[in-house]
C-alpha positions in Angstrom: 17.3 38.6 -54.6 15.3 40.2 -51.9 16.8 41.1 -48.6 14.6 42.6 -45.9 15.9 44.0 -42.7 13.7 44.5 -39.7 14.8 46.0 -36.3 12.7 45.1 -33.2 15.0 46.7 -30.6 15.9 50.2 -29.7 19.1 50.0 -27.7 21.6 49.7 -30.6 21.6 51.7 -33.8 21.2 49.3 -36.7 22.9 50.0 -40.1 20.0 48.4 -42.1 21.4 49.2 -45.6 24.7 47.7 -44.6 23.1 44.6 -43.2 21.3 44.1 -46.5 24.5 44.6 -48.5 26.3 42.0 -46.3 23.5 39.5 -46.8 23.6 40.0 -50.6 27.4 39.6 -50.6 27.2 36.4 -48.6 24.4 35.0 -50.8 26.3 35.7 -54.0 29.5 34.2 -52.5 27.7 30.9 -51.8 26.0 30.8 -55.2 22.5 31.7 -53.9 22.3 35.3 -55.4 18.7 34.7 -56.2 17.8 33.8 -52.7 15.6 35.7 -50.3 16.6 36.5 -46.8 15.1 38.4 -43.9 17.5 39.8 -41.4 15.7 40.4 -38.1 17.6 42.4 -35.4 16.4 41.8 -31.8 17.6 42.3 -28.2 19.0 39.7 -25.9 15.7 38.8 -24.3 14.0 38.0 -27.6 16.9 36.0 -29.0 17.1 34.1 -25.7 13.4 33.2 -26.1 13.9 32.1 -29.7 17.0 30.0 -28.8 15.0 28.3 -26.1 11.9 27.7 -28.3 13.7 26.4 -31.4 17.0 24.9 -30.1 16.1 24.0 -26.5 19.0 26.2 -25.3 18.0 28.6 -22.5 20.6 31.3 -23.0 21.2 34.2 -25.3 23.3 33.9 -28.4 24.5 36.3 -31.1 22.8 34.9 -34.2 20.2 32.3 -35.2 19.4 31.1 -38.7 16.1 29.6 -39.8 16.4 28.0 -43.3 13.4 27.9 -45.5 12.9 25.7 -48.5 9.5 25.4 -50.2 9.2 23.0 -53.1 8.2 24.7 -56.4 8.5 28.1 -54.9 8.8 30.9 -57.5 12.1 32.1 -56.0 14.9 30.1 -54.3 14.0 31.1 -50.7 16.8 30.9 -48.2 15.4 31.9 -44.8 15.7 34.2 -41.9 18.8 35.4 -39.9 18.1 36.7 -36.4 20.8 38.8 -34.8 21.1 40.1 -31.2 22.1 43.7 -31.4 23.1 43.6 -27.7 25.5 40.7 -28.5 26.9 42.5 -31.5 27.7 45.5 -29.4 29.3 43.5 -26.6 31.4 41.5 -29.0 32.5 44.5 -31.0 33.6 46.2 -27.8 35.4 43.1 -26.5 37.2 42.6 -29.7 37.8 46.3 -30.4 36.3 46.2 -33.8 33.7 48.6 -35.3 30.2 47.6 -34.6 29.2 47.7 -38.3 31.9 45.1 -39.0 30.6 42.9 -36.2 27.1 43.2 -37.8 28.7 42.2 -41.2 30.2 39.1 -39.6 27.0 38.1 -37.9 24.9 38.4 -41.1 27.5 36.5 -43.0 27.6 33.8 -40.3 23.9 33.5 -40.4 23.7 33.2 -44.2 26.3 30.5 -44.1 24.1 28.6 -41.6 21.1 29.0 -43.9 22.9 27.3 -46.7 24.2 24.4 -44.6 27.4 25.4 -42.9 27.7 24.3 -39.3 30.0 25.2 -36.4 29.2 22.6 -33.8 32.5 20.9 -34.0 35.9 22.6 -34.2 36.7 21.3 -37.7 33.5 22.5 -39.3 33.8 25.8 -37.3 37.3 26.4 -38.8 35.9 25.8 -42.3 33.0 28.2 -41.6 35.3 30.9 -40.3 37.6 30.6 -43.3 34.7 31.1 -45.6 33.5 34.1 -43.5 36.9 35.7 -43.8 36.9 35.2 -47.6 33.4 36.7 -48.0 34.1 39.7 -45.7 37.5 40.4 -47.4 36.0 40.0 -50.9 34.9 43.7 -51.0 38.3 44.9 -49.9 37.3 45.5 -46.4 40.1 45.3 -43.9 39.1 42.4 -41.6 41.2 42.1 -38.4 41.9 38.5 -37.4 40.8 39.4 -33.8 37.2 39.3 -35.2 37.3 35.6 -34.5 39.2 35.7 -31.2 37.9 33.2 -28.7 35.5 31.5 -31.2 37.7 28.5 -31.8 39.3 28.0 -28.4 
């Protein structure tokens, strides 16, 4: 599996190796260990533009996922996860969690979207958040429940 991390912003320090590890862990957990993912870290302005262009939503968000499936491709491609570093920092501060842990959550969340998880309705969102907790806790990280505070209300 190949995971590439690219950082296109300068305001927030990005733990690239950690993002790659989080993506690999999420891919393995969903049975797509052979998949390829690009994690792109951007600022609020760029993610707002992408959200408007691809989803028709003219506001910023924390993470976007762009699945990619090419028939007869040599490797099982998965896609691209785009994270707003600004949103990650805001959310980490608001929830009083370490920024690297918030990045782990956003990468995991994005990978789950790539493989078909959705969080547009409360029931599906709960299932997705349960799976995120399982994946994040699988490497013995202490994951505070407040990481999901406000997401399901």
